[in-house]
KENU-87191 format. One record per residue (C-alpha): residue in three letters; x, y, z; residue number from 1. Coordinates in Angstrom, 3 decimals. Layout:
N
Ala;X;Y;Z;NUM
...
***
This chain:
455
Unk;109.562;-4.185;24.178;1
Unk;111.151;-1.034;25.588;2
Unk;113.118;1.865;24.211;3
Unk;113.146;5.588;23.662;4
Unk;113.008;7.710;20.545;5
Unk;116.518;9.161;20.276;6
Unk;115.471;11.308;17.320;7
Unk;112.003;12.744;16.627;8
Unk;110.029;11.105;13.850;9
Unk;107.967;13.211;11.446;10
Unk;104.599;12.297;9.964;11
Unk;104.819;13.645;6.419;12
Unk;101.792;11.975;4.826;13
Unk;98.381;10.756;5.944;14
Unk;95.185;9.299;4.535;15
Unk;92.107;7.594;5.937;16
Unk;88.994;5.667;5.016;17
Unk;86.698;5.679;8.029;18
Unk;82.917;5.470;8.508;19
Unk;81.416;8.584;6.951;20
Unk;84.858;9.843;5.892;21
Unk;86.554;9.119;2.562;22
Unk;89.352;11.635;3.189;23
Unk;91.199;13.522;5.902;24
Unk;89.126;16.637;5.312;25
Unk;85.793;14.846;5.643;26
Unk;87.062;12.967;8.703;27
Unk;88.051;16.199;10.452;28
Unk;84.780;17.845;9.395;29
Unk;82.823;15.003;10.967;30
Unk;84.694;15.456;14.244;31
Unk;84.241;19.229;14.314;32
Unk;80.533;18.980;13.476;33
Unk;79.926;16.174;15.951;34
Unk;78.645;13.922;13.168;35
Unk;77.479;10.492;14.330;36
Unk;78.723;7.880;11.833;37
Unk;77.150;4.938;13.684;38
Unk;74.510;3.104;11.638;39
Unk;72.743;-0.225;11.463;40
Unk;74.682;-3.054;9.844;41
Unk;74.297;-2.832;6.038;42
Unk;72.089;-5.566;4.609;43
Unk;74.929;-6.986;2.516;44
Unk;77.069;-7.788;5.593;45
Unk;74.771;-10.323;7.201;46
Unk;71.106;-11.205;7.006;47
Unk;68.632;-9.287;9.214;48
Unk;67.375;-12.581;10.677;49
Unk;70.612;-12.800;12.703;50
Unk;69.522;-9.807;14.804;51
Unk;67.395;-11.381;17.521;52
Unk;68.026;-9.987;21.039;53
Unk;65.559;-12.437;22.572;54
Unk;67.625;-15.422;21.410;55
Unk;71.107;-13.893;21.478;56
Unk;72.409;-16.940;23.336;57
Unk;72.343;-18.822;20.025;58
Unk;75.614;-18.685;18.062;59
Unk;73.808;-17.444;14.933;60
Unk;71.938;-14.616;16.692;61
Unk;73.162;-11.266;18.062;62
Unk;71.643;-8.606;20.294;63
Unk;73.319;-5.581;18.683;64
Unk;73.320;-4.354;15.064;65
Unk;74.907;-0.907;15.351;66
Unk;78.424;-0.071;14.178;67
Unk;80.599;1.976;11.830;68
Unk;80.801;1.027;8.131;69
Unk;82.316;2.375;4.919;70
Unk;80.243;0.574;2.265;71
Unk;79.345;3.586;0.122;72
Unk;82.934;4.910;0.307;73
Unk;84.826;1.675;-0.415;74
Unk;85.720;2.237;-4.064;75
Unk;88.905;1.075;-5.774;76
Unk;90.450;2.171;-9.072;77
Unk;91.768;-1.123;-10.438;78
Unk;93.411;0.376;-13.520;79
Unk;95.420;2.903;-11.496;80
Unk;97.157;0.081;-9.661;81
Unk;97.551;-2.269;-12.598;82
Unk;94.999;-4.726;-11.270;83
Unk;92.930;-6.728;-13.735;84
Unk;89.275;-5.755;-13.051;85
Unk;88.075;-9.341;-13.466;86
Unk;90.349;-10.427;-10.593;87
Unk;88.809;-7.995;-8.078;88
Unk;86.125;-10.406;-6.779;89
Unk;88.834;-12.936;-5.879;90
Unk;90.985;-10.483;-3.890;91
Unk;90.460;-9.802;-0.207;92
Unk;88.831;-6.306;-0.040;93
Unk;91.093;-5.242;2.829;94
Unk;94.148;-5.609;0.603;95
Unk;92.659;-3.354;-2.071;96
Unk;91.432;-0.671;0.337;97
Unk;94.755;-0.650;2.197;98
Unk;96.533;-0.204;-1.150;99
Unk;94.295;2.708;-2.066;100
Unk;94.741;4.517;1.266;101
Unk;98.512;3.895;1.310;102
Unk;98.837;5.416;-2.162;103
Unk;96.826;8.440;-1.011;104
Unk;99.090;8.857;2.019;105
Unk;102.159;8.809;-0.235;106
Unk;100.491;11.394;-2.482;107
Unk;99.932;13.530;0.607;108
Unk;103.657;13.197;1.378;109
Unk;104.535;14.682;-2.004;110
Unk;104.255;11.607;-4.191;111
Unk;106.515;8.658;-4.860;112
Unk;109.278;10.885;-6.268;113
Unk;109.507;12.697;-2.917;114
Unk;110.409;9.460;-1.104;115
Unk;113.838;7.771;-0.937;116
Unk;114.975;4.922;-3.186;117
Unk;112.569;1.933;-3.196;118
Unk;114.862;-0.255;-1.080;119
Unk;114.914;2.424;1.642;120
Unk;111.113;2.526;2.027;121
Unk;109.235;-0.122;4.020;122
Unk;105.591;-1.010;4.612;123
Unk;104.275;-2.169;7.995;124
Unk;100.540;-2.715;8.389;125
Unk;98.594;-3.607;11.505;126
Unk;95.804;-6.089;11.054;127
Unk;94.162;-7.912;13.946;128
Unk;93.000;-11.472;13.338;129
Unk;93.167;-13.823;10.380;130
Unk;89.524;-13.709;9.303;131
Unk;88.402;-12.128;6.051;132
Unk;85.295;-12.184;3.906;133
Unk;87.107;-13.674;0.904;134
Unk;88.720;-16.327;3.092;135
Unk;85.338;-17.350;4.517;136
Unk;84.021;-17.794;0.985;137
Unk;87.091;-19.845;0.101;138
Unk;86.585;-22.167;3.070;139
Unk;82.912;-22.617;2.162;140
Unk;83.968;-23.707;-1.309;141
Unk;86.338;-26.268;0.189;142
Unk;84.201;-27.999;2.794;143
Unk;80.538;-26.915;2.469;144
Unk;79.479;-29.648;0.017;145
Unk;81.188;-32.435;1.968;146
Unk;79.817;-31.310;5.335;147
Unk;76.295;-30.927;3.979;148
Unk;76.392;-34.438;2.514;149
Unk;77.629;-35.820;5.845;150
Unk;74.713;-34.174;7.650;151
Unk;72.220;-35.524;5.100;152
Unk;73.660;-39.013;5.503;153
Unk;73.215;-38.849;9.297;154
Unk;69.673;-37.456;9.152;155
Unk;68.490;-39.459;6.138;156
Unk;70.394;-42.762;6.085;157
Unk;68.114;-44.033;3.309;158
Unk;69.737;-41.583;0.851;159
Unk;72.138;-43.587;-1.287;160
Unk;75.785;-42.740;-1.836;161
Unk;75.147;-42.065;-5.505;162
Unk;72.486;-39.517;-4.554;163
Unk;74.880;-37.862;-2.098;164
Unk;77.540;-37.717;-4.780;165
Unk;75.052;-36.028;-7.102;166
Unk;74.201;-33.437;-4.436;167
Unk;77.899;-32.805;-3.833;168
Unk;78.557;-32.312;-7.546;169
Unk;75.607;-29.932;-7.877;170
Unk;76.842;-27.787;-4.982;171
Unk;80.415;-27.675;-6.267;172
Unk;79.271;-26.764;-9.775;173
Unk;77.228;-23.838;-8.417;174
Unk;80.360;-21.960;-7.325;175
Unk;83.198;-20.791;-9.520;176
Unk;86.312;-22.995;-9.472;177
Unk;89.305;-21.841;-7.438;178
Unk;92.075;-20.539;-9.680;179
Unk;95.709;-20.576;-8.638;180
Unk;96.033;-16.806;-9.032;181
Unk;93.064;-16.297;-6.701;182
Unk;94.745;-17.904;-3.713;183
Unk;97.362;-15.171;-3.182;184
Unk;94.607;-12.585;-2.853;185
Unk;93.036;-14.502;0.010;186
Unk;95.984;-14.447;2.423;187
Unk;95.254;-11.647;4.943;188
Unk;98.889;-11.252;6.006;189
Unk;99.903;-10.223;2.495;190
Unk;98.229;-6.823;2.857;191
Unk;101.572;-5.027;3.263;192
Unk;103.125;-7.113;0.485;193
Unk;100.467;-6.027;-2.013;194
Unk;101.135;-2.367;-1.168;195
Unk;104.871;-2.838;-1.628;196
Unk;104.361;-4.731;-4.882;197
Unk;101.985;-2.282;-6.533;198
Unk;103.806;0.867;-5.341;199
Unk;107.304;-0.495;-5.986;200
Unk;108.575;-0.268;-2.413;201
Unk;111.261;-2.900;-1.895;202
Unk;112.119;-2.385;1.767;203
Unk;110.744;-4.729;4.470;204
Unk;106.990;-5.304;4.060;205
Unk;105.057;-7.225;6.693;206
Unk;101.814;-7.297;8.643;207
Unk;101.582;-7.101;12.449;208
Unk;98.835;-8.786;14.473;209
Unk;98.408;-7.565;18.043;210
Unk;94.599;-7.519;18.113;211
Unk;93.298;-4.001;18.719;212
Unk;96.832;-2.669;19.224;213
Unk;98.026;-3.884;15.813;214
Unk;98.518;-0.479;14.220;215
Unk;100.127;0.941;17.357;216
Unk;102.650;-1.876;17.353;217
Unk;103.153;-1.343;13.610;218
Unk;103.855;2.310;14.346;219
Unk;106.367;1.347;17.018;220
Unk;108.062;-1.016;14.545;221
Unk;108.172;1.726;11.925;222
Unk;109.800;4.152;14.329;223
Unk;112.351;1.474;15.224;224
Unk;113.225;0.845;11.565;225
Unk;113.952;4.544;11.095;226
Unk;115.991;4.888;14.278;227
Unk;118.103;1.847;13.417;228
Unk;118.853;3.398;10.049;229
Unk;117.626;0.405;8.086;230
Unk;114.981;2.539;6.363;231
Unk;114.631;6.219;5.470;232
Unk;110.833;6.226;5.159;233
Unk;108.094;3.896;6.349;234
Unk;104.468;3.528;5.322;235
Unk;102.609;2.511;8.494;236
Unk;98.926;1.822;8.959;237
Unk;96.104;-0.313;10.191;238
Unk;93.243;-1.960;8.319;239
Unk;90.065;-3.797;9.250;240
Unk;87.017;-4.393;7.041;241
Unk;85.791;-7.828;8.141;242
Unk;82.193;-7.976;9.361;243
Unk;80.559;-11.308;8.658;244
Unk;78.090;-12.790;11.142;245
Unk;80.768;-15.066;12.609;246
Unk;82.842;-12.048;13.615;247
Unk;79.821;-10.385;15.221;248
Unk;78.871;-13.615;16.968;249
Unk;82.282;-13.646;18.656;250
Unk;81.679;-10.271;20.309;251
Unk;78.077;-11.249;21.019;252
Unk;79.117;-14.386;22.913;253
Unk;81.582;-12.317;24.940;254
Unk;78.747;-9.906;25.768;255
Unk;81.120;-7.134;24.758;256
Unk;78.668;-5.196;22.554;257
Unk;76.544;-2.353;23.872;258
Unk;72.988;-3.438;24.608;259
Unk;71.736;0.097;23.918;260
Unk;73.680;0.293;20.673;261
Unk;75.642;3.304;21.944;262
Unk;79.244;4.042;22.842;263
Unk;79.799;6.244;25.885;264
Unk;83.568;6.612;26.402;265
Unk;84.625;7.167;30.026;266
Unk;81.012;7.273;31.194;267
Unk;79.873;5.282;34.227;268
Unk;76.784;4.220;32.256;269
Unk;78.810;2.693;29.397;270
Unk;77.509;-0.808;28.756;271
Unk;79.814;-2.067;26.020;272
Unk;81.436;-1.265;22.708;273
Unk;80.385;-1.017;19.087;274
Unk;82.597;-2.394;16.349;275
Unk;83.520;-0.543;13.199;276
Unk;85.828;-0.698;10.227;277
Unk;88.288;1.472;8.368;278
Unk;91.834;2.020;7.199;279
Unk;94.354;4.663;8.251;280
Unk;97.893;5.136;6.934;281
Unk;100.731;7.535;7.780;282
Unk;104.131;8.040;6.139;283
Unk;107.080;8.462;8.530;284
Unk;110.548;9.955;8.179;285
Unk;113.204;11.052;10.602;286
Unk;112.449;14.689;11.426;287
Unk;115.889;15.910;10.373;288
Unk;115.465;14.213;6.980;289
Unk;111.954;15.594;6.543;290
Unk;113.129;19.154;7.211;291
Unk;116.130;18.708;4.949;292
Unk;113.945;17.444;2.110;293
Unk;111.375;20.225;2.503;294
Unk;108.443;18.009;3.527;295
Unk;105.337;19.395;5.146;296
Unk;105.412;18.010;8.690;297
Unk;101.959;17.098;9.949;298
Unk;103.101;16.065;13.418;299
Unk;106.094;14.743;15.337;300
Unk;106.424;11.463;17.244;301
Unk;108.702;12.057;20.233;302
Unk;108.351;8.733;21.977;303
Unk;106.789;5.282;21.818;304
Unk;106.403;2.623;24.474;305
Unk;104.849;-0.812;24.706;306
Unk;104.001;-3.034;27.658;307
Unk;101.708;-5.895;28.683;308
Unk;99.844;-6.855;31.843;309
Unk;101.812;-10.018;32.473;310
Unk;100.213;-12.733;34.590;311
Unk;96.569;-12.159;35.544;312
Unk;93.706;-14.243;36.888;313
Unk;92.688;-15.136;33.320;314
Unk;92.725;-13.799;29.780;315
Unk;89.216;-12.472;30.380;316
Unk;90.205;-10.639;33.537;317
Unk;93.217;-8.369;32.892;318
Unk;95.412;-7.350;35.786;319
Unk;94.169;-3.973;37.043;320
Unk;97.638;-2.825;38.044;321
Unk;98.865;-3.525;34.531;322
Unk;96.302;-1.160;33.043;323
Unk;97.841;1.864;34.751;324
Unk;101.423;0.839;35.282;325
Unk;104.071;3.152;33.859;326
Unk;106.303;0.715;31.996;327
Unk;105.056;1.832;28.585;328
Unk;105.275;5.459;29.729;329
Unk;108.867;5.136;30.881;330
Unk;109.830;3.144;27.779;331
Unk;108.356;5.723;25.439;332
Unk;108.945;9.033;27.172;333
Unk;111.667;9.978;24.652;334
Unk;111.710;13.712;24.019;335
Unk;108.438;14.170;25.871;336
Unk;109.780;12.995;29.210;337
Unk;109.592;14.622;32.618;338
Unk;110.383;18.306;32.629;339
Unk;110.060;18.659;28.870;340
Unk;106.382;19.479;28.630;341
Unk;105.391;16.093;27.184;342
Unk;103.320;13.238;28.509;343
Unk;105.898;12.734;31.202;344
Unk;104.542;15.362;33.572;345
Unk;103.587;13.811;36.881;346
Unk;100.377;15.857;37.009;347
Unk;99.368;14.668;33.560;348
Unk;100.079;11.057;34.480;349
Unk;98.056;11.399;37.691;350
Unk;95.157;12.999;35.812;351
Unk;95.191;10.209;33.245;352
Unk;94.995;7.570;35.960;353
Unk;92.187;9.466;37.691;354
Unk;90.290;9.752;34.423;355
Unk;90.424;5.990;34.004;356
Unk;89.272;5.373;37.569;357
Unk;86.433;7.899;37.774;358
Unk;83.860;6.204;35.506;359
Unk;84.909;2.807;36.827;360
Unk;83.953;3.795;40.361;361
Unk;80.481;4.696;39.177;362
Unk;80.184;1.272;37.569;363
Unk;81.415;-0.552;40.660;364
Unk;84.688;-1.658;39.091;365
Unk;88.360;-1.008;39.738;366
Unk;89.427;0.173;36.299;367
Unk;88.035;1.070;32.885;368
Unk;89.359;-0.077;29.498;369
Unk;90.230;2.880;27.264;370
Unk;90.415;0.574;24.258;371
Unk;86.884;-0.743;24.694;372
Unk;84.718;2.336;24.546;373
Unk;85.511;3.320;28.134;374
Unk;83.758;0.342;29.719;375
Unk;84.476;-0.795;33.259;376
Unk;86.837;-3.682;33.894;377
Unk;85.609;-6.449;36.121;378
Unk;82.006;-5.893;35.065;379
Unk;79.938;-7.813;32.523;380
Unk;81.796;-6.293;29.554;381
Unk;85.276;-7.758;29.470;382
Unk;87.952;-8.153;26.888;383
Unk;91.308;-9.860;26.564;384
Unk;94.465;-7.979;27.561;385
Unk;96.684;-6.684;24.788;386
Unk;99.750;-4.603;24.201;387
Unk;98.965;-0.951;24.134;388
Unk;100.539;2.464;24.057;389
Unk;99.769;5.079;26.655;390
Unk;97.251;7.686;25.571;391
Unk;96.331;11.002;27.129;392
Unk;92.788;11.085;28.548;393
Unk;90.779;13.641;30.470;394
Unk;87.986;13.513;32.952;395
Unk;84.761;12.636;31.188;396
Unk;82.581;14.946;33.245;397
Unk;84.624;17.968;32.230;398
Unk;84.384;16.951;28.596;399
Unk;80.641;16.411;28.846;400
Unk;80.165;19.856;30.361;401
Unk;82.084;21.457;27.498;402
Unk;79.996;19.647;24.912;403
Unk;76.808;20.744;26.627;404
Unk;78.010;24.355;26.688;405
Unk;78.848;24.376;22.979;406
Unk;75.814;22.369;21.911;407
Unk;78.030;19.813;20.170;408
Unk;78.732;16.161;20.725;409
Unk;81.835;14.121;20.117;410
Unk;84.336;17.013;20.137;411
Unk;85.664;18.996;23.040;412
Unk;88.213;21.620;23.914;413
Unk;91.510;20.313;25.220;414
Unk;93.435;21.720;28.176;415
Unk;96.410;21.853;25.804;416
Unk;96.377;25.253;24.105;417
Unk;95.675;25.249;20.386;418
Unk;94.347;21.696;20.208;419
Unk;91.018;19.963;20.175;420
Unk;90.516;16.274;20.676;421
Unk;87.557;14.041;19.982;422
Unk;85.950;10.945;21.383;423
Unk;86.912;8.738;18.448;424
Unk;85.132;5.519;19.549;425
Unk;81.910;7.487;19.993;426
Unk;82.213;8.818;16.447;427
Unk;82.866;5.671;14.450;428
Unk;82.880;2.691;16.826;429
Unk;85.841;0.686;18.040;430
Unk;88.428;0.933;15.281;431
Unk;90.131;-2.364;16.028;432
Unk;93.476;-2.555;14.275;433
Unk;93.501;1.105;13.162;434
Unk;93.917;2.724;16.571;435
Unk;97.335;4.225;15.758;436
Unk;96.412;6.026;12.523;437
Unk;93.096;7.104;14.063;438
Unk;94.937;8.871;16.874;439
Unk;97.750;10.212;14.713;440
Unk;95.497;11.694;12.049;441
Unk;93.091;13.083;14.632;442
Unk;95.870;14.809;16.561;443
Unk;97.316;16.433;13.458;444
Unk;93.938;17.602;12.171;445
Unk;93.144;19.036;15.582;446
Unk;95.900;21.613;15.434;447
Unk;94.681;25.087;14.626;448
Unk;97.994;26.059;13.020;449
Unk;100.994;24.348;11.573;450
Unk;103.276;23.276;14.405;451
Unk;106.949;24.015;14.635;452
Unk;108.330;20.437;14.520;453
Unk;111.573;21.468;16.195;454
Unk;109.925;22.519;19.436;455
***
C-alpha cells in the first residue's frame, strides 16, 4: 500500500488506558517521571503454578511473568453507554474498554456535537489476533465436557457410558447456559461496531488485524478515508487486553520473552520483549476542517507509508534489507519529504538506520527489531515480519548518557528542539496492537507548547 498525504491531517482528540495510566495526563506524568509500570502478572490472569522457568519447555509453563497491566484502572460505566449491567460478564472486556476510551477521545475533541453528522464519522480499530478471554470461556463451555469424557473413556474404559453421560451433565450444569444475546459480545472483530453503535456513528466501522502494526494500519486507513472525502472525521485506535496463559505460552514457545524480565530498547544486551496491554484512541480530521471548526489541534499527520519485507528465508527470519528499506518512507513522505524539514532528510534517515544497526552489532546480528523491544534480528529472539510504519529513532548510547546525566530513566531529550521522546516499550511493555496511538499521544504530550499546525 503506497501513497502520500496530499492534505495534512489533524489529531483533535485523544485518550488512553495504559499500564499505570488511566488518562493522558497520568500517562505523560509517568513518562516525565520515568515511572516503571512493569509488574508481575496479576493473580487473576493465570495461576502462579504456570511460572516455572525450569520446565518452560512444557506448553503450560513459562519462564517470564513480567509485563504491563491495567487491572486496577479497567473500570466501565455501563449506565453511561446504555449497557445492561447484568450483561457485562458476557461481553468481551476489550469491547467495553475500547468504547470507554473512544468516548473519552471524542470528549477531548469537544464532544459529539463538535463532530460532523453521524454518517460522516467512521470508526477504525486495530486489534491483533482473534483470541479473547470471553471467547476462551465460550469455547470451554462448548467442548470441555465432551473432551474430558473422551479422556476418561480412554484412561478408564471400565467407566460406563451412563456414568460418562452423568459426568458430562454435571459439568455442563456447573456453567451458565449460553444466551443468544451473549454471542454478539464475544466476537472480537465487532469492537469498532460496538463503538459506532453506542456512540451513534454511522460511517464505516471495522476492525483491522495486522498483528503488532494493527493500529498503525488503522491510522493509515483513517487518513485515507479523510483524503478520499468519504468521511469528515475518523475515530482511530488500537486495543489489546488479552492475557490468558495460552497467549503467554505462545510467546514462551517462541522464546521471545525477556529472560531477565526487562526491556532494554536499542541495547546490545536486550534479551527479549515483555508483553503488555492497553487501549489508545485518536480522533482525526482534515487540518483545514479542524481549523475552520475551531478545534484544538494536538498534532498534525503529514505523511503515512506502509511496506512489507516480501520474500524471506522464513516467517521466523525476516529479510534484513526489508527492515531498513525506504519504500514506506517514500510512500509516506507527504509534507515531511526531503527539503521540508520532515523525516525525509537524508541525514535523519541515515541516523535512523545507524541506530538500528548499532545495538545489533553488539549482539552479533545484522539488524534489530524496533517493534520488539529493540532486540537483535537473527539471534535467539525472533518474531514474524509485519507491516510497519517508519519511526524516528536515535542512538541508544546517546539516550542512555542523557538519562544518566539527568538521573531519570525512560525519558530523554530529543535532538528536535522543543520535544522530548520516551522509550515506550521500556515503560509499559510491548503494546501490541496499540503502537499507533501510543506514538501519536506520546508525541503530542511531549511538546512543550502548542504547535502551529500550519507550519
